[in-house]
VMD Tcl script that builds the backbone (N, CA, C; Angstrom):
set m [mol new atoms 276]
animate dup $m
set s [atomselect $m all]
$s set {name element resname resid chain x y z} {
  {N N MET 1 A -126.164 -7.894 82.942}
  {CA C MET 1 A -125.017 -7.321 82.608}
  {C C MET 1 A -123.768 -8.413 82.124}
  {N N ALA 2 A -123.511 -7.685 81.069}
  {CA C ALA 2 A -122.318 -8.616 80.395}
  {C C ALA 2 A -120.512 -8.220 81.096}
  {N N LYS 3 A -120.418 -9.040 80.896}
  {CA C LYS 3 A -119.012 -8.451 81.766}
  {C C LYS 3 A -117.903 -8.792 81.020}
  {N N ASN 4 A -116.985 -7.892 81.316}
  {CA C ASN 4 A -115.481 -8.326 80.080}
  {C C ASN 4 A -114.503 -9.273 81.066}
  {N N TRP 5 A -113.852 -10.372 79.460}
  {CA C TRP 5 A -113.098 -11.191 79.908}
  {C C TRP 5 A -111.746 -10.874 81.107}
  {N N THR 6 A -111.548 -11.362 81.283}
  {CA C THR 6 A -109.988 -10.912 81.699}
  {C C THR 6 A -108.633 -11.709 81.418}
  {N N THR 7 A -107.377 -11.640 81.709}
  {CA C THR 7 A -106.688 -12.469 80.623}
  {C C THR 7 A -106.031 -13.980 81.889}
  {N N GLU 8 A -106.629 -14.119 83.249}
  {CA C GLU 8 A -106.480 -14.663 83.800}
  {C C GLU 8 A -107.650 -15.819 83.816}
  {N N GLU 9 A -109.015 -15.246 82.991}
  {CA C GLU 9 A -109.860 -15.906 83.002}
  {C C GLU 9 A -109.642 -17.328 81.501}
  {N N GLU 10 A -108.938 -15.914 80.382}
  {CA C GLU 10 A -108.397 -16.712 79.176}
  {C C GLU 10 A -107.680 -17.155 79.510}
  {N N GLU 11 A -106.539 -17.070 80.582}
  {CA C GLU 11 A -105.721 -17.891 80.879}
  {C C GLU 11 A -105.901 -19.588 81.211}
  {N N ILE 12 A -107.148 -19.595 82.053}
  {CA C ILE 12 A -107.905 -20.458 82.194}
  {C C ILE 12 A -108.299 -21.534 81.388}
  {N N ILE 13 A -109.198 -21.004 80.584}
  {CA C ILE 13 A -109.502 -21.521 79.222}
  {C C ILE 13 A -108.279 -21.963 78.412}
  {N N LYS 14 A -107.571 -21.346 78.467}
  {CA C LYS 14 A -105.784 -22.173 77.188}
  {C C LYS 14 A -105.280 -23.206 78.273}
  {N N GLN 15 A -105.368 -23.034 79.415}
  {CA C GLN 15 A -104.909 -24.330 80.272}
  {C C GLN 15 A -106.005 -25.281 80.195}
  {N N GLU 16 A -106.758 -25.301 80.259}
  {CA C GLU 16 A -107.612 -25.807 79.971}
  {C C GLU 16 A -107.952 -27.014 78.893}
  {N N VAL 17 A -107.700 -26.478 77.609}
  {CA C VAL 17 A -107.795 -26.786 76.233}
  {C C VAL 17 A -106.831 -27.436 76.041}
  {N N LEU 18 A -105.647 -27.044 76.965}
  {CA C LEU 18 A -104.124 -27.796 76.266}
  {C C LEU 18 A -104.093 -28.855 77.133}
  {N N LYS 19 A -104.900 -29.125 78.390}
  {CA C LYS 19 A -104.701 -30.387 79.349}
  {C C LYS 19 A -105.795 -31.683 78.745}
  {N N ASN 20 A -107.054 -31.011 77.919}
  {CA C ASN 20 A -108.250 -31.668 77.186}
  {C C ASN 20 A -108.080 -31.625 75.929}
  {N N PRO 21 A -107.138 -31.264 75.103}
  {CA C PRO 21 A -107.476 -30.812 73.679}
  {C C PRO 21 A -108.463 -32.081 72.491}
  {N N ASN 22 A -108.644 -33.440 72.419}
  {CA C ASN 22 A -109.783 -34.200 72.268}
  {C C ASN 22 A -110.901 -34.008 72.999}
  {N N ASN 23 A -110.991 -33.745 73.642}
  {CA C ASN 23 A -112.602 -33.519 74.532}
  {C C ASN 23 A -112.597 -31.944 75.123}
  {N N LEU 24 A -112.921 -31.010 73.984}
  {CA C LEU 24 A -112.918 -29.600 74.327}
  {C C LEU 24 A -114.432 -29.145 74.751}
  {N N ARG 25 A -115.436 -30.214 75.040}
  {CA C ARG 25 A -116.441 -29.827 75.536}
  {C C ARG 25 A -116.165 -29.902 77.230}
  {N N GLU 26 A -115.414 -30.956 77.609}
  {CA C GLU 26 A -114.978 -31.166 78.883}
  {C C GLU 26 A -114.133 -29.703 79.354}
  {N N ALA 27 A -113.183 -29.627 78.693}
  {CA C ALA 27 A -112.349 -28.534 79.083}
  {C C ALA 27 A -113.504 -27.402 78.759}
  {N N PHE 28 A -114.056 -27.348 78.015}
  {CA C PHE 28 A -114.886 -25.365 78.322}
  {C C PHE 28 A -115.838 -25.714 79.686}
  {N N PHE 29 A -116.360 -26.732 79.598}
  {CA C PHE 29 A -116.934 -26.930 81.169}
  {C C PHE 29 A -116.025 -26.793 82.294}
  {N N ILE 30 A -114.995 -27.403 82.298}
  {CA C ILE 30 A -113.925 -27.319 83.686}
  {C C ILE 30 A -113.645 -26.058 83.730}
  {N N ALA 31 A -113.545 -25.154 82.658}
  {CA C ALA 31 A -113.079 -23.792 82.307}
  {C C ALA 31 A -114.374 -22.701 82.986}
  {N N SER 32 A -115.640 -22.951 82.659}
  {CA C SER 32 A -116.956 -22.745 83.083}
  {C C SER 32 A -116.416 -22.469 84.550}
  {N N LEU 33 A -116.799 -23.943 85.357}
  {CA C LEU 33 A -117.122 -23.848 86.752}
  {C C LEU 33 A -115.576 -23.391 86.777}
  {N N LYS 34 A -114.352 -22.994 86.935}
  {CA C LYS 34 A -113.513 -22.509 86.848}
  {C C LYS 34 A -113.485 -20.864 87.065}
  {N N THR 35 A -114.215 -20.288 86.335}
  {CA C THR 35 A -114.496 -18.959 85.965}
  {C C THR 35 A -115.736 -18.325 86.392}
  {N N GLY 36 A -116.569 -19.110 86.331}
  {CA C GLY 36 A -117.824 -18.403 86.990}
  {C C GLY 36 A -118.769 -18.030 85.601}
  {N N ARG 37 A -118.337 -18.522 84.335}
  {CA C ARG 37 A -119.211 -17.883 83.106}
  {C C ARG 37 A -119.485 -19.594 82.805}
  {N N THR 38 A -120.796 -19.558 81.658}
  {CA C THR 38 A -121.665 -20.636 81.234}
  {C C THR 38 A -120.515 -21.077 80.460}
  {N N ALA 39 A -120.641 -22.736 80.212}
  {CA C ALA 39 A -119.412 -23.364 79.348}
  {C C ALA 39 A -119.757 -22.440 77.642}
  {N N THR 40 A -120.974 -22.339 77.576}
  {CA C THR 40 A -121.282 -21.491 75.809}
  {C C THR 40 A -120.675 -20.482 76.092}
  {N N SER 41 A -120.461 -19.821 76.744}
  {CA C SER 41 A -119.891 -18.126 76.803}
  {C C SER 41 A -118.707 -18.946 76.941}
  {N N VAL 42 A -117.745 -19.691 77.308}
  {CA C VAL 42 A -116.493 -19.913 77.645}
  {C C VAL 42 A -116.187 -20.528 75.988}
  {N N CYS 43 A -116.796 -21.504 75.371}
  {CA C CYS 43 A -117.354 -21.817 73.646}
  {C C CYS 43 A -116.899 -20.416 73.120}
  {N N THR 44 A -117.742 -20.211 72.925}
  {CA C THR 44 A -117.838 -18.580 72.410}
  {C C THR 44 A -116.360 -17.852 72.455}
  {N N ARG 45 A -116.005 -17.743 73.462}
  {CA C ARG 45 A -114.679 -17.174 73.723}
  {C C ARG 45 A -113.477 -17.461 72.702}
  {N N TYR 46 A -113.637 -18.867 73.238}
  {CA C TYR 46 A -112.641 -19.537 72.681}
  {C C TYR 46 A -112.350 -19.464 70.825}
  {N N TYR 47 A -113.373 -19.655 70.499}
  {CA C TYR 47 A -113.509 -19.805 69.305}
  {C C TYR 47 A -113.751 -18.365 68.603}
  {N N GLY 48 A -114.277 -17.484 69.293}
  {CA C GLY 48 A -114.394 -16.116 68.825}
  {C C GLY 48 A -113.187 -15.122 69.018}
  {N N ALA 49 A -112.833 -14.492 70.209}
  {CA C ALA 49 A -111.715 -13.983 70.284}
  {C C ALA 49 A -110.507 -14.482 70.241}
  {N N MET 50 A -110.435 -15.592 71.388}
  {CA C MET 50 A -109.343 -16.413 71.450}
  {C C MET 50 A -108.142 -17.379 70.592}
  {N N ASN 51 A -109.031 -17.749 69.558}
  {CA C ASN 51 A -108.621 -18.613 68.605}
  {C C ASN 51 A -107.525 -17.841 67.863}
  {N N GLU 52 A -106.598 -17.997 67.834}
  {CA C GLU 52 A -105.270 -17.826 66.950}
  {C C GLU 52 A -105.241 -18.067 65.408}
  {N N GLU 53 A -106.555 -19.230 65.133}
  {CA C GLU 53 A -106.014 -19.663 63.510}
  {C C GLU 53 A -107.292 -19.097 62.963}
  {N N LYS 54 A -108.415 -18.830 63.719}
  {CA C LYS 54 A -109.732 -17.598 63.089}
  {C C LYS 54 A -108.844 -16.679 62.016}
  {N N GLU 55 A -109.390 -16.459 61.037}
  {CA C GLU 55 A -109.081 -15.901 59.893}
  {C C GLU 55 A -109.969 -15.175 59.678}
  {N N THR 56 A -109.709 -13.711 59.480}
  {CA C THR 56 A -111.132 -12.781 58.817}
  {C C THR 56 A -111.471 -12.642 57.882}
  {N N LYS 57 A -112.682 -12.396 57.940}
  {CA C LYS 57 A -113.889 -12.742 56.324}
  {C C LYS 57 A -112.278 -12.181 55.303}
  {N N ASP 58 A -112.154 -10.606 55.651}
  {CA C ASP 58 A -111.345 -10.371 54.426}
  {C C ASP 58 A -110.090 -11.070 54.243}
  {N N GLU 59 A -108.920 -12.086 55.087}
  {CA C GLU 59 A -108.584 -12.384 54.888}
  {C C GLU 59 A -108.446 -13.890 53.879}
  {N N GLN 60 A -109.963 -14.207 54.284}
  {CA C GLN 60 A -110.320 -15.523 53.735}
  {C C GLN 60 A -110.620 -15.177 51.889}
  {N N ILE 61 A -111.389 -14.007 51.681}
  {CA C ILE 61 A -112.068 -13.434 50.558}
  {C C ILE 61 A -110.429 -13.192 49.976}
  {N N LYS 62 A -109.637 -12.452 50.101}
  {CA C LYS 62 A -108.285 -11.969 49.695}
  {C C LYS 62 A -107.291 -13.676 49.143}
  {N N LYS 63 A -107.301 -14.678 49.537}
  {CA C LYS 63 A -106.751 -15.953 49.548}
  {C C LYS 63 A -107.590 -16.548 48.538}
  {N N LEU 64 A -108.968 -16.170 48.432}
  {CA C LEU 64 A -110.008 -17.141 47.304}
  {C C LEU 64 A -109.484 -15.899 46.285}
  {N N SER 65 A -109.678 -14.965 46.477}
  {CA C SER 65 A -108.963 -14.415 44.685}
  {C C SER 65 A -108.264 -14.426 44.518}
  {N N ILE 66 A -106.774 -14.463 45.480}
  {CA C ILE 66 A -105.483 -15.461 44.634}
  {C C ILE 66 A -105.345 -16.558 43.989}
  {N N GLU 67 A -106.078 -17.238 44.542}
  {CA C GLU 67 A -106.702 -19.088 43.845}
  {C C GLU 67 A -107.129 -18.849 42.456}
  {N N ILE 68 A -108.324 -17.992 42.583}
  {CA C ILE 68 A -109.347 -17.573 41.270}
  {C C ILE 68 A -108.511 -16.758 40.266}
  {N N ILE 69 A -107.454 -15.980 40.463}
  {CA C ILE 69 A -106.498 -15.455 39.654}
  {C C ILE 69 A -105.773 -16.729 39.269}
  {N N LYS 70 A -104.942 -17.454 39.632}
  {CA C LYS 70 A -104.136 -18.550 39.432}
  {C C LYS 70 A -104.904 -19.192 38.335}
  {N N LEU 71 A -106.220 -19.637 38.535}
  {CA C LEU 71 A -107.038 -20.766 37.969}
  {C C LEU 71 A -107.163 -20.456 36.725}
  {N N TYR 72 A -107.570 -18.743 36.523}
  {CA C TYR 72 A -107.756 -18.059 35.764}
  {C C TYR 72 A -106.685 -17.456 34.555}
  {N N ASP 73 A -105.245 -17.952 34.945}
  {CA C ASP 73 A -104.313 -17.670 34.462}
  {C C ASP 73 A -104.062 -19.196 33.845}
  {N N LEU 74 A -103.880 -20.072 34.689}
  {CA C LEU 74 A -104.157 -21.429 33.951}
  {C C LEU 74 A -104.389 -21.844 32.913}
  {N N ASN 75 A -105.704 -21.280 33.205}
  {CA C ASN 75 A -106.815 -21.852 32.323}
  {C C ASN 75 A -106.891 -21.184 30.615}
  {N N LEU 76 A -106.052 -19.424 31.191}
  {CA C LEU 76 A -105.046 -18.889 29.395}
  {C C LEU 76 A -104.018 -19.469 29.376}
  {N N GLU 77 A -103.449 -19.841 29.805}
  {CA C GLU 77 A -102.489 -20.806 29.135}
  {C C GLU 77 A -102.717 -21.770 28.066}
  {N N LEU 78 A -103.402 -22.955 29.544}
  {CA C LEU 78 A -103.790 -24.123 28.636}
  {C C LEU 78 A -104.642 -24.048 27.513}
  {N N LYS 79 A -105.739 -22.702 27.255}
  {CA C LYS 79 A -106.327 -22.503 25.974}
  {C C LYS 79 A -105.040 -21.885 25.041}
  {N N GLN 80 A -104.043 -21.374 25.280}
  {CA C GLN 80 A -103.269 -20.907 24.679}
  {C C GLN 80 A -102.275 -22.719 23.927}
  {N N GLN 81 A -102.255 -23.012 24.595}
  {CA C GLN 81 A -101.446 -24.277 24.324}
  {C C GLN 81 A -102.539 -25.074 23.543}
  {N N LEU 82 A -103.948 -25.498 23.774}
  {CA C LEU 82 A -104.487 -25.902 23.043}
  {C C LEU 82 A -104.772 -25.480 21.863}
  {N N GLU 83 A -104.148 -24.189 21.329}
  {CA C GLU 83 A -104.912 -23.427 19.735}
  {C C GLU 83 A -103.540 -23.407 19.661}
  {N N ASP 84 A -102.484 -23.975 20.004}
  {CA C ASP 84 A -101.073 -23.824 19.171}
  {C C ASP 84 A -101.216 -25.355 19.265}
  {N N ALA 85 A -101.108 -26.818 19.247}
  {CA C ALA 85 A -101.395 -28.166 19.489}
  {C C ALA 85 A -102.417 -27.813 18.390}
  {N N THR 86 A -103.604 -27.252 17.907}
  {CA C THR 86 A -104.328 -27.630 16.938}
  {C C THR 86 A -103.637 -26.391 15.706}
  {N N LYS 87 A -103.034 -25.473 16.113}
  {CA C LYS 87 A -102.164 -25.581 14.663}
  {C C LYS 87 A -101.280 -25.918 14.022}
  {N N ALA 88 A -100.709 -26.544 14.997}
  {CA C ALA 88 A -99.499 -27.717 14.877}
  {C C ALA 88 A -100.425 -28.661 14.295}
  {N N LYS 89 A -100.794 -29.066 14.112}
  {CA C LYS 89 A -101.247 -30.543 13.998}
  {C C LYS 89 A -101.964 -30.299 12.555}
  {N N PHE 90 A -102.674 -28.753 12.065}
  {CA C PHE 90 A -103.026 -28.391 11.126}
  {C C PHE 90 A -102.187 -28.319 9.600}
  {N N ILE 91 A -100.886 -27.681 10.389}
  {CA C ILE 91 A -99.831 -27.485 9.439}
  {C C ILE 91 A -99.039 -28.371 9.109}
  {N N ASN 92 A -98.785 -29.854 10.282}
  {CA C ASN 92 A -97.982 -31.109 9.875}
  {C C ASN 92 A -99.150 -31.858 8.685}
}
mol reanalyze $m
mol bondsrecalc $m
mol representation Tube
mol addrep $m
């Protein structure tokens, strides 16, 4: 049966990652020894629930949608500039 993570266990993980940010595998291993959890579960907890940089899929989709709209608008603008330049070439 799975047991819930405590704030103390999460703090241990954070401390070990801060001590050894260039070798997370070792940090997870040491945290696993201190918490009585497996290194895999520590790793999963860190990247899953604790990682503050993690974006939700909805946030990723929203950012991509905004970029697509910007590219579409830029495409329309460039198309208009090309049409204007073509018209100017034929007029002169």
